[in-house]
Every structure is written in structure tokens, then in C-alpha cells.
C-alpha positions as CSV (number, residue, x, y, z in Angstrom):
1,M,0.0,0.0,0.0
2,S,10.0,2.6,-2.8
3,L,7.5,5.4,-1.9
4,R,6.5,7.9,-4.6
5,A,5.8,11.5,-3.8
6,P,2.8,11.6,-1.4
7,W,1.3,14.4,-3.6
8,G,1.0,11.9,-6.4
9,A,-0.6,9.4,-4.1
10,I,-3.2,11.9,-3.0
11,L,-4.0,13.0,-6.5
12,V,-4.3,9.5,-7.8
13,A,-6.5,8.6,-4.8
14,L,-8.8,11.4,-5.8
15,A,-8.7,10.7,-9.5
16,V,-9.8,7.1,-9.0
17,L,-13.3,8.3,-8.2
18,G,-13.6,9.6,-11.7
19,S,-12.3,6.5,-13.4
20,S,-14.0,3.4,-14.6
21,S,-14.1,0.3,-12.6
22,S,-12.7,-3.1,-13.5
23,H,-14.2,-5.6,-15.9
24,A,-16.1,-7.2,-13.1
25,A,-17.9,-4.0,-12.2
26,Q,-18.9,-2.4,-15.5
27,P,-22.5,-1.7,-14.3
28,Q,-21.1,-0.1,-11.2
29,A,-19.1,2.4,-13.3
30,Q,-22.2,3.4,-15.1
31,A,-24.1,3.9,-11.9
32,Q,-21.3,6.0,-10.5
33,A,-21.2,8.2,-13.6
34,Q,-24.9,8.9,-13.0
35,A,-24.7,9.4,-9.3
36,G,-21.4,11.4,-9.2
37,Y,-18.2,10.6,-7.4
38,S,-18.8,12.0,-3.9
39,A,-18.6,10.1,-0.7
40,P,-22.4,10.1,-0.2
41,A,-22.9,8.8,-3.8
42,L,-20.4,6.0,-3.3
43,Y,-21.9,5.2,0.1
44,N,-25.4,5.0,-1.3
45,L,-24.1,2.8,-4.2
46,A,-22.4,0.5,-1.6
47,N,-25.6,0.2,0.4
48,A,-27.5,-0.7,-2.8
49,Y,-25.0,-3.5,-3.6
50,A,-25.2,-4.7,0.0
51,R,-29.0,-5.0,-0.2
52,A,-28.7,-6.8,-3.6
53,G,-26.4,-9.4,-2.0
54,K,-23.2,-8.3,-3.7
55,P,-20.8,-7.9,-0.8
56,G,-17.7,-7.5,-3.0
57,L,-19.0,-4.5,-4.8
58,A,-20.4,-3.1,-1.6
59,V,-17.0,-3.3,0.2
60,L,-15.3,-1.8,-2.9
61,N,-17.6,1.3,-2.8
62,Y,-17.4,1.6,0.9
63,E,-13.6,1.7,0.6
64,R,-13.8,4.3,-2.1
65,A,-16.2,6.4,-0.1
66,R,-13.8,6.1,2.9
67,L,-11.0,7.6,0.8
68,L,-13.0,10.8,0.6
69,E,-14.5,10.7,4.1
70,P,-12.0,8.7,6.2
71,N,-13.7,9.5,9.5
72,D,-17.4,8.9,8.6
73,P,-18.8,6.5,11.3
74,D,-21.6,5.3,9.0
75,I,-19.2,4.2,6.3
76,D,-17.1,2.4,8.9
77,A,-20.1,0.7,10.5
78,N,-21.6,-0.5,7.2
79,L,-18.2,-1.7,5.9
80,R,-17.7,-3.7,9.1
81,H,-21.2,-5.1,9.0
82,V,-20.8,-6.3,5.4
83,R,-17.5,-7.9,6.0
84,E,-18.7,-9.7,9.2
85,A,-21.8,-10.9,7.3
86,V,-19.6,-12.9,4.9
87,G,-17.3,-14.1,7.7
88,L,-14.4,-11.7,7.2
89,P,-12.8,-9.9,10.2
90,P,-13.1,-6.1,10.4
91,E,-10.2,-4.1,9.1
92,S,-7.8,-2.8,11.6
93,R,-5.9,0.5,11.3
94,N,-2.8,1.3,13.3
95,R,-2.4,4.6,15.2
96,F,-0.3,6.2,12.5
97,E,-3.0,5.5,9.9
98,R,-5.8,6.9,12.2
99,V,-3.8,10.1,12.9
100,A,-2.8,10.6,9.3
101,E,-6.4,10.3,8.1
102,I,-7.8,13.0,10.3
103,A,-9.4,14.6,7.2
104,S,-10.1,13.9,3.6
105,P,-7.1,13.8,1.1
106,R,-8.6,16.8,-0.6
107,I,-8.6,19.0,2.5
108,L,-5.1,17.8,3.5
109,A,-3.8,18.5,0.0
110,W,-4.9,22.2,0.5
111,V,-3.3,22.1,4.0
112,G,0.0,21.1,2.4
113,V,-0.3,24.0,-0.2
114,L,-1.0,26.4,2.7
115,G,1.9,25.0,4.6
116,L,4.3,25.5,1.6
117,L,3.0,29.1,1.2
118,I,3.5,29.9,4.9
119,A,6.9,28.4,5.0
120,G,8.1,30.0,1.8
121,V,6.8,33.5,2.7
122,S,8.2,33.3,6.2
123,M,11.6,32.2,5.0
124,L,11.7,35.1,2.6
125,A,10.5,37.6,5.2
126,R,13.3,36.6,7.6
127,W,15.8,38.1,5.1
128,L,13.7,41.3,4.8
129,Y,12.8,41.7,8.4
130,P,15.6,40.3,10.6
131,Q,14.2,42.0,13.6
132,H,11.3,39.6,13.5
133,R,13.3,36.5,12.7
134,H,12.1,34.6,15.8
135,K,8.4,35.1,15.0
136,L,9.0,34.3,11.4
137,L,11.0,31.2,12.3
138,A,7.9,30.0,14.3
139,A,5.8,30.7,11.2
140,T,8.2,28.7,9.0
141,L,8.1,25.7,11.4
142,L,4.3,25.9,11.4
143,G,4.3,25.8,7.6
144,I,6.6,22.8,7.6
145,S,4.4,21.0,10.1
146,L,1.4,21.5,7.8
147,V,3.3,20.0,4.9
148,G,4.3,17.1,7.2
149,V,0.7,16.4,7.9
150,T,0.0,16.2,4.2
151,I,3.0,13.9,3.6
152,A,1.9,11.6,6.4
153,N,-1.5,11.4,4.8
154,G,0.1,10.5,1.5
155,V,2.2,7.8,3.2
156,A,-0.9,6.4,4.9
157,L,-2.7,6.3,1.5
158,W,0.1,4.6,-0.3
159,P,-0.9,1.0,0.6
160,I,-4.4,1.7,-0.5
161,M,-3.1,2.6,-4.0
162,H,-2.3,-1.2,-4.4
163,E,-5.4,-2.7,-2.8
164,A,-8.2,-4.6,-4.6
165,V,-11.4,-6.2,-3.5
166,V,-12.6,-9.7,-4.6
167,V,-15.9,-8.9,-6.5
168,T,-16.7,-12.4,-7.6
169,Q,-18.1,-15.2,-5.4
170,T,-14.6,-16.8,-5.1
171,A,-11.1,-16.0,-6.4
172,P,-8.8,-19.0,-6.8
173,V,-5.2,-18.1,-6.0
174,R,-2.4,-20.1,-7.7
175,V,1.3,-20.6,-7.5
176,S,1.9,-19.2,-11.0
177,P,-0.2,-17.1,-13.5
178,V,-1.7,-20.0,-15.4
179,P,-5.3,-21.2,-15.1
180,I,-4.5,-24.9,-15.4
181,E,-2.9,-25.3,-12.0
182,E,-4.8,-26.3,-8.9
183,P,-5.3,-23.3,-6.6
184,L,-3.3,-22.9,-3.5
185,F,-6.3,-21.4,-1.7
186,V,-9.5,-19.6,-2.6
187,L,-10.4,-16.1,-1.5
188,P,-14.1,-15.4,-0.6
189,E,-16.0,-12.5,-2.0
190,A,-15.3,-9.1,-0.4
191,S,-11.7,-10.0,0.6
192,I,-9.2,-7.2,0.4
193,V,-5.8,-7.9,-1.0
194,S,-2.6,-6.0,-2.0
195,M,-1.5,-6.1,-5.7
196,T,2.2,-6.2,-6.4
197,A,2.5,-7.2,-10.1
198,E,0.5,-8.2,-13.2
199,H,1.2,-10.8,-15.8
200,D,-1.0,-12.1,-18.7
201,G,-4.4,-11.4,-17.0
202,F,-3.2,-12.5,-13.5
203,V,-2.3,-10.3,-10.6
204,L,0.3,-11.2,-7.9
205,I,-1.6,-10.6,-4.6
206,R,-0.9,-10.7,-0.9
207,T,-3.7,-11.3,1.5
208,E,-4.3,-9.6,4.8
209,A,-2.9,-12.8,6.4
210,G,0.3,-12.6,4.5
211,R,-0.4,-15.4,1.9
212,T,0.7,-14.7,-1.7
213,G,-0.1,-16.1,-5.1
214,W,-1.6,-15.3,-8.5
215,A,-5.3,-14.4,-8.9
216,Q,-7.1,-13.7,-12.2
217,R,-7.5,-10.0,-12.8
218,A,-11.2,-10.4,-13.7
219,N,-12.0,-11.5,-10.1
220,L,-10.6,-8.3,-8.6
221,A,-11.5,-4.6,-8.6
222,P,-8.9,-2.1,-7.4
223,V,-9.9,0.4,-4.8
224,V,-7.9,2.9,-6.8
225,Q,-8.2,2.3,-10.5
226,K,-4.8,2.5,-12.1
227,R,-2.6,0.5,-14.4
228,I,-0.2,-1.9,-12.6
229,A,3.2,-2.1,-14.2
230,S,3.7,-5.5,-15.9
231,T,6.6,-7.5,-14.8
232,D,8.8,-9.9,-16.6
233,V,8.0,-12.7,-14.2
234,S,7.6,-15.9,-16.3
235,P,5.2,-18.6,-15.2
236,S,6.8,-21.3,-13.2
237,H,6.0,-24.9,-13.9
238,N,6.4,-27.4,-11.2
């Protein structure tokens, strides 16, 4: 979820909500286009999928809504309920993630811009008004702190950039990216996994329990829609 610039992570996280979904969720993309890409629209869409008995698409849209409103108790409660209904444990976030997600990425992006402005102007003013250098130093530190909050949010968002939700009833996971092998294990619908690479219609995934393997791309929908860089990993034949 090497780190790229947190600004890029924030912008991509926001841009996903204007992108199309995966092949397994084409009707969902059309519904989103009609409803708009706000947290309430995604939340309502997730509720509709939950009522329709589609926990995978429900979890996917709750996760996307939570990107925009990370502290909404209704989103958290419904997400937890849907996961528990299919026998999955609730997601756990560490203290750093909770602190870093004190506000939506959009707000924190503007906080970072404000911090850069305050720090830049204060540093320049220290040269022009040396008699106020102590006050201006405090303002500079304040600006840097605001930028730090934005960077922390970007770091917290980074793992989500590589997460996907199982949107089919099951998702077989295999040793190598070929469909003829017996699966190592099978992921249930609404499971959340991390994606690390893609090869020939398969995605190398890592589960919340730490298990790894190759799953078919059609069984997954990324929380943040983006292209995963293909790798040169060749299928292994045992």
C-alpha cells in the first residue's frame, strides 16, 4: 500500500473516483457516472449493492467512499457489517493511519499547499525583516508542520493505492499465473488484497494474512483504479 511522492498518491486517490471500474464492475461504473463521485454517492451505491447481496461491490464502494471521508462513522459501520456478514474480520488500522487520516485527502492537500505558502513567505520575510526573525521562524516551522501532515497522509494512503477487492463469489489463487494449476487457496468475495505485479491477465496478490499467489485480474476490482506495471515474471511450472 520505494515510496513515490505523497502528492502523487493523493492526486491518484482522488482521480480514481472519476475513473471506470474493473471488468467485473462495469454496471457499477455506469451507476457511479450517473450518481457522481462523492462520498455520499459512493456510500449509497455501496448500500444498494449490500442490499442486492453483492458484498464484494459493496465493500469496494465503501472503501472508495472512505477515501473521501475517512472518519465517517456510517461508512465504517456498514463496511464492518458487510465484512462480518460474509465471515471476514473487520479491518484494523494502526495509530499512524488513524492520525494521518484526520481529514479527507482533498482537505489535507490544501493544507499542504497552505503550509508551503506559509513556510516560503516566512523564510523570505526573515531576510527582509531580521528584527522579527524569531516570530518568522515559528511561522516557518508551522508551515513545515502542515506540509508534514500532508506527507503523512500520503504515506498512509500509499498502501491503499495497491489494494483490490474480490468482487466475484470466489477467487482462486495459484502458484503461477496460469489457469490450469490447482489453486493454493480460494479467497471469498469481499476479501481485500494487495496487488504487487501483473502478468498475462493475472495479478500477484498478498492477503491480509500474508499469503501470496496469483489471482485472475477479472476477479478483482482495485480500490484505486490504475494500471499496474507489468513484470517480466515468467510462469513457473512445477
